[in-house]
N, C-alpha and C positions, 0 to 999 in steps of 0.2 A: 548307942545309936553312935557316941561319938567317934567321928572320922570315918565311919564302917562304911557310907552309903556311897557306891560307885558314882561319878559324875558323871554324865557321857554328853559332850560337848558337839553339837552339829556345826560341820565347817562349811561355807559356800564358797564352791571354788566354780571355775570354768571346768577344767578336766585335770586330772589328776596325771599329766605328762611328766616329763624331766624337765621342766621349767625351774626358774628361781623362785618364785614364790613357792610351789609343791616342792621344792628340794628343802626348803628351809622347814616347812610343813614337818615334810617326812623326817627331819632330822630331830623337830620336839616329838612327834610322836613315838619315835624309837627310845627315846630315851625317858620320856615320862614314865611315872611309877602305874602302868597300865591298869593296876587293883584299883587305884585309887580316882585316875580320870582316864576315860576313854572317847577316843573321837571318832567319830563318823562323819562322812561326806555327803553332800549334795554335788552332783556333777551335771554339768550343761551336756545332753546328747548321750546315745544309748552304746558308744562303744566303748570297747575295754580299752583301758587307759595303761603305761608303763606302771602306775604305782599302785593299781587297783589289788593284784594278787598277792601283793603285801601287806595290803589294809587290812584286807578279808585275814589272810593268816595272824595278822598281829588281834584280832579280835572286833575289827571295827565293820559299821555296815555303810554299805553303798547305795545310796539313791540316785537314781537317772531321770532326769526330769527332761520334757522336750527341750531342746535348744531354741536359744533366745530369737534366732531371724525364724521359728514357726509361730511366735507371737509373745509378745511380751505377757499377755495377761495367763495364758498358758501357764507359763514359768511359774507366775506368782499365786497362781492358784495351787500348784503341785506344791510350790515350799511351804506357803503356810497350811495346808491339810496335812505337810509330812510331821511339821513341828507340832501342829494342836494333834494329831492322833499319836504322835510317839511322846506328847509331853514335855517336850523339850525346854528347859530353861535357859540355857546357856547356848545361843547362836551367836558364831564367829564369822564374820565376812569379808572374803578377800576378791571383791570386785572392784575396787577402787573407785571411782567418781561414779560407777554404778552402785555401790554399796548401799544407799539409799532405797532402792528397790527391793532388793531382798531382804533389809532390816524392815523396811513397811509389812511384807509378806511375814515375817518371822511377830512382827508385834501383832499382828491378824490372829496368827495362830496361839497366840497367848506366849511366848517368849518371855521372860521379864527380865534377863540380861540380853542386852542386845551390843555386840561388839564391833565396831567398825575396824578393819586393821588397813592402814594406808602403805602401798607399798611402792606408788610408783611417783611421778612429778610433773605428767604430763601426759597427754592421749595422741593417738596417731590425727595428723590435722584434717578435720572435716567440719565444714561450717555447722552441718546440720545437727552431726555427733557434739561437735561442741555445745553447741546451745542443752543438750540434753542433757551433757555433762556439767555444765552450770548451774541445770536447775535442781539436778541431783544433788550436786555439792550441798547447794543451796537449803535442799530439803532434809540434810542429813541429822540434825539436832532435833528433828520432830520424830526420828525413828531410832537412833542409837541413843544409848547411854554410858555407856564405855567406849574410850577414842586410843586405838593403840598406833602405834606408829615404828616405823624401821630406822627412820633416821628424821633430821630436821628439817631438810628438804621436802622430804614426802608429807608432813604434819603441816607445814608453810602451805602445800597446795590444796593438801586435801580438807585442812578443819582452819579455815579462813575465821570463823566466826565462831570457835569453839576456847574458851578459856585454857588458856595454856597448863593450867596446873591439872586440868583433867586427863591430859596424854601421857599416856604411859610408853614408856621405850622396852619396845621387845628385839633384841639385838637377833640379826640373821647370822645365829651361831652355829659352828660346825662340828664336825668329829675331828678334832686336832690329832688325835693319834694317827688318824688316817693319813693326813695328810702331811704328815712329817716329812721330810725330806728322806729318800732312798737312793741309793746310787745302784743299787742292785735292779730294782724294779726301773729305774732308768734306763741302764742298758738292756734289759730285756725287751720292754719297748720300741727303743730305738733300733734294736736289731731285727725287729718283728716286719718295721716298716724301714728299713735298710736304710737308717739314717747316722749311717758311721760320722763323719764328721761336719755333716751338716748344720749349718744355725738353725734350728726349729722356732719359728713363731707360730705361737699359738692363740686358739680362741674357743672359748666354749659359750654358746647360745643359740638358741630356736633361729632358725632361720625365718625372721619376723622384722619386721620396718625399723623397730626401735634399736635394733643392733645394730644397722647400719653397715651390712655386709658390702656394699657395692663400695665403700671407704675403702674398707678391710684390702679390696682386690687392688684398687686405685693402687695401696701403699705397696701392696706385691708388685704390682707392674714396674714401680720406678725401684724398685730398690733389687729387682731383680737383675738389673742391669749394674747396679754396683756390686752384686753378689749373687751370680748365678745359680750359686750351688744352695740358697737358702730354700726353706721347705714351708710352707703355711698349712697348717694343722687345723680344720674346722670340726669341733664334735658340735654337732647338733642337726637338727633336719627342722622341714617346715614349708610354709605356702609358697616362701620364695626361691624355693630349691631349683625350679627350672632357670630361673632367669640369672640366680649364682652360677648355675652350670655354663650356660649359655655364655655370660660374662669370661668364665675362667677360658672358653674356646676362644673368644674373640682376642684376645689379651695373650693366648698362646701359652698359657701356664697351665697345662693339663698335667707337665710332670712337677711343676711346683707346690702346686695346690691339691691335698688329699682329705676331703670328705669323707669323716670318717660315721656319720651318721650320728644317730641318736649312744650317747658312751653310759654306759653304766659303771665305768670304771675311770672318772674322770680325775680321781686320785692319782689313777697310773701315768694318764698324761700328763697331769699338772709335772710330773717328775722329769718327763722327757721333753718338756717345751724348754727353752733357753730364756723365752720373755714371751708375757700374754701382751696383746694387745687387745683393747676394749673401748672401742671408738663410737659408744652408742650416741644417738638422740639424745636420750634421758630414761632416767630409771632412779628408782629410790634409794636403794643399797644395793648392789650387785653380790650374792653371795659366793658368787665365783670370785671375786677381788678376793676375798677372806680366804679362801682355799688356796689361791696362788701365791698370797704373802705365808701364810703359813709354809707351804711347801717351801719358801724361802728364791721365789721368781721374781726378779725385776719385772715391773709392770707399768706399760704406758697407757694412760688413760684419756678418753677425752674431758675437755675441761667443763664440759657440762654437768658432769656428776660431782656431787658433794663432795668435797675436800674431808668429809667426815670418815670415808674408806681408807684413808690413807694411816693406815695400823703401823706401817712398818718404814723405814728409810728409804727403801726401794720402789717408791711411785711416782711415777711424773704425769702432768696431767698438762696435755696439747688440743691446741686448736684443730676442730675438724669445718671448721668455714674458712675461706679466705683461698687467695691465689697461691700462697707459700706453706697451706697446710700439711700436703703429703710429705711436701720436702722435711719440714719439722719433725715428721714422724720416720722418716728414712734416715734424717741425720741422727736422731734419737737412739734408732736399732743400731745405726753403725759404729756410734759412740761406746753403745753397750757391750757391742760384740769385740771393739777395740782394748776396752779396759777388762781385761780377766777378771769377769765377775764370779766371786766364791760364794757356792750354794752355801745356805746355813739352814740348819731348824728353826723357824722362826715362833714352834707351838708357844713357849712360856709367853714370848709376847701378846701374842693372839688372845689368850687366855688372860693374861692381866685385863688386856683392854674391854673384856666382859665378852666374848666370844667363843669362849667353850660351851660345846652343849651342854655336858655335863651340870655345869652349873646352872646356867640359864633355862636347862628344862626344868629344872626345882624351882626355881621363879615364879615360872609361868605355871608349874602345878599349883604352888601355893598362891598365885594369884586368881586363879580359877576357885579353889577350895574357898578363897577369903571372900570373893564374890557370892559365891553360892550360900555361905555362913549367913552373910551380913541378910540375903535375900531371905532364908530362912527365920532370921530373928528380926523380921519387920514385921 
């Protein structure tokens, strides 16, 4: 028997589109030894998502369950049924403040290893939801028996009542080779979008509230007056697309803001950018900041993000509140532009700090194996 049993880990997510959590999961999934550990996914809703075809190709199963708005009870019954029917021992949940709901269903279905994973530091503002999130966080120790996090701040947010020694850090690691700075790719992408001598500001993220796109457009509106040649490239899509397009028109920035849609070649766009802007309201540990630093980009980030994301010296944290906030960002952009910034490959630094997926995937695999083995011996 020794080590030959394949472990199937059931991941509970919203949907497998190209978001930060999903990309992090896929990074691990591609690199883990799938003869030893296989990933399966529960997705809420019945649409085909960005990563679904690849998951099936890698040998994973996808279970589609009713979306939460059709009734929480329906969703939870579906989860416990899947766990029970397929005899899943390990269920790994990525729903943040709502983790305890899915973990309750996993416990009911008979899963003995129930992992809560903290990815964020807050939730969209809403009184009703706020109360539900608070109750869910409070209930976590009743249903989870393993606690993973991507950062200290995420752990502080989700695991307020948990003994710190029980919390495991799982880094939002990346394929460092893929994000190495490559001049030829930079030139290809810039040529494709006719960005000869333009200063290119970049952002990667779904068009959703936490990413703070409206503030990005404020920055662009102001900076356009300083440097009319600057372009802002947005990789992503989502529910706020219409209001973003409307604001671009209002600000007469149609020529300066390029909406790229969902990008399956983010690593190539990282080469084409000159500065990455990331003014999120809140996030646990954005994968995109690791990718950008690996490709040698200077980063301007909101000061609401954890300082843990600064893996290189090219990261600056700026306010997103107050009268002077937009000016601080435009000043910083202009300062970086005026000092000839030399792009260098930073993959070695990223790997040393613990963000190389080859090393981290091996660690996660051993962790799953260890948990399963302890379970077997009990």
